[in-house]
Each structure stands twice: as C-alpha cells, then as structure tokens.
GUDREN-116394 format. One record per residue (C-alpha): residue in one letter; chain; y, x, z. Coordinates in steps of 0.001 Angstrom, whole numbers. Layout:
GUDREN-116394
   rest   kette     north      east        up
      a       A         Y         X         Z
...
This chain:
GUDREN-116394
   rest   kette     north      east        up
      m       A       -39         0        66
      m       A      3636      1335      -563
      h       A      6780       640      1838
      e       A     10098       418       796
      v       A     11978      3557       916
      s       A     14694      3582      3449
      n       A     17744      3275      1863
      q       A     16825       678      -313
      l       A     17278      2496     -3395
      s       A     14816      2575     -6129
      l       A     11637      3485     -5087
      s       A     10636      4672     -8684
      s       A     13542      6752     -8326
      a       A     12399      8427     -4936
      i       A      8720      8630     -6228
      g       A     10294     10412     -9374
      r       A     12298     12997     -7083
      w       A      8979     13547     -4737
      s       A      6799     13512     -7479
      g       A      8164     17357     -8956
      l       A      8291     18868     -5366
      g       A      7690     22493     -5917
      p       A      7879     24719     -8468
      y       A      3966     25672     -8085
      y       A      2183     26106    -11030
      a       A      1450     22877    -12731
      m       A     -2131     21702    -13655
      f       A      -250     19292    -15735
      p       A      3123     17766    -16102
      k       A      3887     14498    -13625
      e       A      4703     12389    -16869
      f       A      1011     13158    -18196
      a       A      -786     12389    -14851
      f       A      1336      8860    -14801
      h       A       281      8613    -18372
      v       A     -3356      9327    -17629
      v       A     -3768      7125    -14760
      e       A     -1966      3913    -16364
      n       A     -4565      3941    -19622
      y       A     -8017      5078    -18181
      s       A     -7584      3481    -14907
      k       A     -6848        26    -13585
      p       A     -5322     -1422    -10020
      g       A     -7735     -1312     -7448
      d       A     -9794      2307     -9058
      v       A    -10719      5796     -7261
      i       A     -9376      8593     -8650
      i       A    -10741     11950     -7798
      d       A     -9405     15391     -8660
      p       A    -11350     18046     -7734
      f       A     -8999     21093     -8695
      a       A     -5658     19088     -7740
      g       A     -3197     21575     -7493
      r       A       452     19784     -6613
      a       A     -1898     16684     -6296
      s       A       263     15245     -9445
      s       A     -3064     13097    -10294
      v       A     -3721     11896     -6757
      y       A       342     11289     -6536
      a       A       107      9061     -9506
      a       A     -3062      6953     -8155
      a       A     -1567      6234     -5301
      a       A      1599      5065     -6940
      m       A        44      2855     -9385
      n       A     -1564       983     -7363
      r       A     -5220      3206     -7537
      s       A     -6786      5186     -4504
      g       A     -6665      9003     -5188
      l       A     -8445     11570     -3598
      g       A     -7658     15490     -4891
      i       A     -9187     18875     -3229
      e       A     -6926     22013     -3113
      i       A     -8050     25434     -2247
      n       A     -4452     27147     -2589
      p       A     -2777     26044       407
      v       A       420     26216     -1362
      g       A      -445     23720     -3879
      w       A     -2158     21289     -1167
      l       A      1035     21328       937
      y       A      3428     20095     -1635
      g       A       792     17433     -2593
      f       A        23     16675      1173
      v       A      3678     16268      1787
      k       A      5153     14323     -1352
      l       A      2474     11724      -686
      k       A      4270     10847      2554
      p       A      6871     13160      4131
      a       A      8070     12821      7002
      l       A     11144     11107      8163
      k       A     14448     12894      6895
      v       A     16022     12519     10867
      n       A     13179     14700     12126
      v       A     12963     17271      9276
      t       A     16946     17831      9694
      k       A     16661     17918     13789
      r       A     13474     20470     13017
      l       A     15638     22573     10810
      k       A     18432     22723     13382
      q       A     15853     23920     15904
      l       A     14598     26516     14460
      a       A     18277     28240     14092
      d       A     17505     28560     17931
      v       A     14689     30831     17215
      a       A     16269     32540     14347
      n       A     18645     34151     16904
      s       A     15839     35499     18999
      i       A     14296     37538     16345
      e       A     14074     41119     17200
      q       A     15241     43458     15076
      q       A     11907     45195     15076
      e       A     10049     42818     13661
      i       A     12554     42794     10685
      d       A     11721     46202     10967
      d       A      8391     45962     10532
      l       A      8279     44359      7142
      p       A      7864     46271      3910
      e       A     11005     47600      1823
      f       A     10653     44169      -312
      f       A     12142     41531      2091
      q       A     15733     43719      3202
      f       A     16303     44278      -526
      c       A     14970     40248     -1124
      y       A     16893     38637      1949
      s       A     20099     38834      3925
      l       A     19417     39261      7462
      n       A     20609     36027      8877
      v       A     17914     34907      6080
      l       A     15417     37007      7005
      r       A     15830     36302     10524
      y       A     15607     32386     10021
      l       A     12398     32683      7590
      l       A     10667     35236     10501
      a       A     11561     31971     12868
      v       A      9759     29388     10249
      r       A      6961     31196      9770
      k       A      6522     31686     13290
      e       A      6939     28320     14759
      l       A      6213     26121     12025
      n       A      2520     23537     12637
      w       A      2614     22758      8913
      k       A     -1143     22385      9040
      c       A      -877     19773     11565
      s       A      2369     18214     11996
      i       A      3588     16402      8799
      v       A      7423     17202     10218
      d       A      6483     20843     10195
      a       A      4677     20484      6847
      t       A      7437     18339      5203
      l       A      9949     21483      6175
      m       A      7961     23762      5181
      a       A      7341     22785      1868
      i       A     11060     22194      1216
      i       A     11628     25978      1901
      l       A      8755     27142       100
      v       A     10388     25314     -3154
      h       A     13512     27404     -2350
      l       A     12467     30540     -1371
      h       A     12852     32654     -4111
      g       A     14233     31961     -7437
      r       A     17901     31892     -9125
      r       A     20635     33536     -6810
      e       A     22686     31552     -5009
      q       A     20235     28318     -6057
      s       A     17467     29990     -3776
      l       A     17352     31693      -601
      s       A     16257     34990     -2295
      n       A     17609     37683     -4537
      q       A     17455     36995     -8209
      m       A     13824     35827     -8953
      r       A     11436     34248    -10859
      q       A     10649     30960     -9234
      g       A      7316     29810    -10350
      k       A      5694     33140     -9476
      s       A      5966     35728     -6911
      m       A      7318     39161     -8724
      s       A      5458     42358     -7586
      p       A      7639     44525     -4967
      d       A      8030     47795     -6659
      y       A      8988     46261     -9997
      s       A     11511     43485     -8295
      i       A     13507     46486     -5845
      n       A     13679     48784     -8886
      w       A     15025     45905    -10842
      w       A     17436     44881     -8294
      k       A     18883     48574     -7576
      r       A     19517     49106    -11220
      k       A     21394     45807    -11441
      h       A     22898     46904     -8411
      l       A     22327     43179     -6881
      t       A     22205     42816     -2961
      p       A     20609     39646     -1189
      p       A     22953     36999     -1304
      e       A     24606     35929      2039
      i       A     23234     32735      2791
      d       A     23471     30318      5980
      p       A     20143     29037      5711
      v       A     20284     26357      7681
      e       A     23572     24561      5807
      f       A     22055     25578      2630
      l       A     18132     23923      3380
      l       A     20494     20792      4974
      r       A     21468     20133      1131
      r       A     18713     20379      -218
      i       A     17042     18044      2134
      e       A     20138     15542      1644
      w       A     18999     16050     -2365
      r       A     15509     15459     -1892
      y       A     15811     12148       209
      a       A     18911     10727     -1763
      k       A     16897      7722     -3361
      g       A     14449      7585      -313
      s       A     10848      8797       306
      p       A      7625      7267      -839
      n       A      5235      6168      1620
      l       A      1833      6281      -789
      e       A     -1371      5481      1520
      g       A     -3758      5249     -1296
      g       A     -3853      9055     -1725
      r       A     -5250     11818       102
      v       A     -5189     15314      -602
      i       A     -7544     18055      1390
      l       A     -7411     21713      1379
      g       A    -10406     23367       710
      d       A    -13243     24481     -1690
      s       A    -14372     21604     -4223
      t       A    -17799     23385     -4354
      s       A    -18903     22876     -1082
      l       A    -16478     19377      -119
      v       A    -17256     17160     -3038
      d       A    -20651     16596     -2079
      t       A    -19488     16077      1741
      l       A    -16730     14404      1719
      t       A    -17851     11181       135
      k       A    -15622      8334     -1313
      k       A    -15467      6747      2252
      v       A    -12686      9322      2656
      v       A    -10542      7307       409
      c       A     -8584      4913      2515
      g       A    -12028      3730      3908
      t       A    -13138      2548       900
      q       A    -17150      2969        20
      k       A    -16371      1911     -3724
      p       A    -17372      4876     -5775
      f       A    -15052      7015     -8488
      n       A    -14102      5575    -11352
      l       A    -12448      8248    -12986
      l       A    -12768     12198    -12368
      f       A     -8971     13654    -13664
      t       A     -8697     16683    -13287
      s       A     -7789     20261    -14640
      p       A     -9754     23674    -13763
      p       A     -8348     26961    -13384
      y       A     -8684     28754    -16896
      y       A    -10616     31353    -17652
      k       A     -9186     34827    -17147
      l       A     -5527     33607    -17092
      t       A     -4009     34000    -13914
      n       A     -4740     34839    -10496
      y       A     -2955     32103     -8205
      h       A     -3257     33733     -5005
      y       A     -1506     37104     -6414
      d       A      1133     34965     -8423
      q       A      2205     33168     -4858
      w       A      1801     35914     -2446
      l       A      5279     35498     -1427
      r       A      5003     31827      -436
      l       A      1534     32476       925
      w       A      3145     34959      3306
      m       A      5410     32338      4588
      l       A      2436     30552      5680
      g       A       754     33070      7802
      g       A      -748     35528      5204
      s       A        18     39140      4079
      n       A      3445     40590      3823
      k       A      2622     42178       200
      p       A       453     40816     -2940
      i       A     -2956     41668     -2281
      w       A     -5802     40824     -4946
      i       A     -8520     38719     -2315
      s       A    -12439     39282     -3496
      d       A    -12731     35201     -2852
      k       A    -15238     34426     -5781
      w       A    -13147     31120     -6354
      q       A     -9502     32288     -5872
      n       A     -9815     34997     -8696
      k       A     -8473     35383    -12324
      f       A    -12184     33941    -13192
      e       A    -12803     37764    -15324
      s       A    -16951     36702    -14975
      k       A    -17943     34176    -17488
      t       A    -20920     33540    -15181
      a       A    -18958     32838    -12263
      y       A    -16564     30645    -14610
      r       A    -19402     28373    -15566
      e       A    -21209     28366    -11885
      l       A    -17638     26581    -10586
      l       A    -17552     24157    -13414
      q       A    -21198     23069    -13133
      q       A    -21143     23102     -9224
      v       A    -18084     20967     -9444
      f       A    -18700     18503    -11556
      s       A    -21988     17550    -11109
      k       A    -21219     17088     -7091
      c       A    -18477     14154     -8537
      a       A    -21213     12892    -10929
      d       A    -22957     12188     -7759
      i       A    -20227      9925     -6676
      m       A    -18828      8302     -9586
      d       A    -19312      4752    -11027
      s       A    -22085      5006    -13879
      k       A    -18824      3272    -15840
      a       A    -16253      5945    -14690
      i       A    -14298      7699    -16987
      v       A    -13845     11441    -17063
      y       A    -10536     13278    -18536
      v       A    -10268     17286    -17979
      r       A     -7429     19183    -19397
      t       A     -8413     22302    -20355
      d       A     -7329     25604    -22110
      a       A     -7547     25599    -26142
      r       A     -9113     29115    -25797
      e       A    -12585     29530    -27068
      f       A    -14491     30634    -24303
      t       A    -12807     27965    -21848
      k       A    -12871     25324    -24004
      q       A    -16873     25770    -25386
      t       A    -17921     26334    -21501
      t       A    -16092     23317    -20181
      l       A    -17589     21176    -23387
      e       A    -20849     22231    -22363
      v       A    -21154     22037    -18764
      l       A    -19309     18088    -19000
      r       A    -22217     17310    -21919
      e       A    -24823     18753    -19302
      v       A    -23569     16725    -16621
      f       A    -22649     13309    -17855
      p       A    -25362     13274    -20956
      t       A    -24798      9704    -21682
      k       A    -21046      9306    -22065
      s       A    -19360      9537    -25556
      l       A    -17221     12368    -26076
      e       A    -13620     12792    -27492
      v       A    -11647     16323    -27524
      v       A     -7876     16215    -28231
      t       A     -5536     19318    -29123
      q       A     -2843     19077    -27268
      p       A       489     21112    -28298
      y       A      2034     24165    -26467
      k       A      4311     22770    -23558
      k       A      6132     23847    -20475
      k       A      5006     23734    -17066
      t       A      1816     24288    -17844
      q       A      -863     26799    -16840
      t       A      -638     28485    -20135
      a       A      2932     27892    -20424
      l       A      3779     29741    -17381
      f       A       977     32381    -16903
      g       A        67     32708    -20674
      d       A      1580     34153    -23698
      k       A      2598     31653    -26403
      s       A      1761     33851    -29294
      k       A     -2056     34765    -28665
      k       A     -2734     31262    -27011
      p       A     -3681     28428    -28815
      g       A     -2513     25680    -26019
      e       A     -4463     22962    -24502
      v       A     -7145     20702    -25179
      d       A     -7866     17178    -23132
      i       A    -11786     15795    -23150
      i       A    -11834     12404    -22750
      m       A    -15588     11180    -21581
      q       A    -16298      7517    -21671
      p       A    -19419      5171    -21048
C-alpha cells in the first residue's frame, strides 16, 4: 500500500525524485524498470530481482501496486535501494545531521593524521572531521534514520567541486588515490571549504521537496543471491505465499568491472578499508573466470525457478558481448526449457553498466532476453 506524501504534493513527483537516489552504477535506468514492470506484470503480481543493484526493479514494482523482492551483495547499492523505498521522516534526518556536528568537533587530529594522504587532498579539514563522525556514529544497517542520512551523504561524497563534499572527482566511480593526488597537484586543486551541515541540509531539502514515498510492497535484502534465494522464500514479500510472477534482473557482466573496487570510497564510509582493495570473494570481483561466471548464473537462476509460478515471465538485461550474451542465453534455456525466448538488441545508452564502465567503441551495447510461457 502507498501512503500520501506528507506535504500533499504529487506522489508521482516524490516517486520520481527518490527513484534516482544514488550515483551508483545502474543495472538499468529507472524509466526502463517502470516500463518492464508495467508491460510484463499486472497489479498484485510478485517480482524478484536477485541482482538488485539500487533496486530500481523493486521500487517500480512497489510503486505500481505489485510486490517486489530484491537481493544485492554490494552494501552501497543495497543502502540506496533500502532507503528509497521508505525514507525516514525529514525532521528526524535533519535532527540527526545536526547532532553529528558535535561529534565531529570531538574528532582528534590523530584520527585524521592516521588516514592515507588521499583524504587530506580530497576533503577540507572540517568536512573530513564530519565524515569521520558519520562513519563512527551512524548505525545504517539497523536505523532507517541513520540509513537515510548515510544514503544522502554517499550520493554527495564525491563528484564535481562544490557540488559535492570532495575535491574534483567523478561521481559514479571512485578514482585511484595515487591518480587523484597527482591530478589534483597538476591542476593546483585544493579541497573546497564547505560547511558539511549546511551543504547537506540543502541536499536534504531538495530530496524531500516533493515529499517522500512509503512503498510497503518492496523489500531489498543485503546478501548473496547464491545462498539467499532458496532460503528467503516467497513468504518474505509482505507475508504473501504467492509464487513470483516475474523474474526481472540484470546480472553483473563478465569481465567488465569490479563493483567493490570501483566504490571503495563509499564503502570506506560504510566501515570498509581506507584504500581500494581487490577482494577475493568469488561473487564480488570482476568475473574474469568464465567457469565462475556461468556458475553464478546457473545457481541463481535455478534457485529463482524453484520459487516462481509456472506461468511466470523472465526478463533479463545483459551485455551484448558474445561470451556474456551466449552464456546467459544457454543458462536461461537450461533453467526454463519450456518457455519461449525472444532477444531484443538494445542501443548503447547512458547510465548503464556498459556505458559507465565499458568502452563504447568496443562494446556492442546490451540485449534484453524475454522468456514467456
């Protein structure tokens, strides 16, 4: 069920503003998510996305009178998806923002000195003190107020000078510390002097200006789909025992990017390492093993099939490069042998995995694989 936004402005406007929360890599644009949900499901249906990213699919499902369950292994994407379904009240987020200013004042200089050189080049002293306070105090996994504030901070953690909290950087992807320091030195760029509380207050005002949604029909879970899909059965979606009617997802693409490495600075804010690292976790790397990539798709899609209605539709967007495309097609044919299959070539677009992390001259774009009874 969807409640009225607090300021009585258009609910659709609130949905539109919150649906774009986060510069995180997009599995697919939000407009595309709404299009698929509208055309391949009906009100009352239940949708699953085992590679949820920012949970655009779940958000669209809940906004259009369906139920949705998403699973996301990267905490940055999970946080954006979790918050935008039902953000905390503005007054509570604002109060928490101001409370952290007192904590920031108590941050010892030694805590700053212990950080790698990158941080002094990236942030002014008062911003860095505030970020350390945020990192130390916010219980973002358990408190919706803390999660909402953290999500808004992550959006503006780095990007264009004076439009973010950082020195000049890319917004969607964290840059290498050594590269960034050398670039800032050559350009003679120092961190912008920003009052972090005033800066973030303005961003909170903008985010809530058209209200905020309360999308009770959606849920996004932080975890690994290979182990969660078969344990988080259909009962986790709003208490319903209905099987899933639509599998709508976009898996990570073979050998395209390492999401954990590319979001290292935001992951640091969530308690991670203060420098980029290449983790060895089987499902959080760049998928340079063809065997492991096929195994991932096989495990996840097979487990999804076990909790789906016999007449369910499958809609998967994937990379049009030969290996990714053919492997995905082969696995889907094996898992859903009785369904018809259609492949629709998608032009190269902005805000997709290929656009953000690929080379347009070498990557042929994306494809949509649609399977129906």
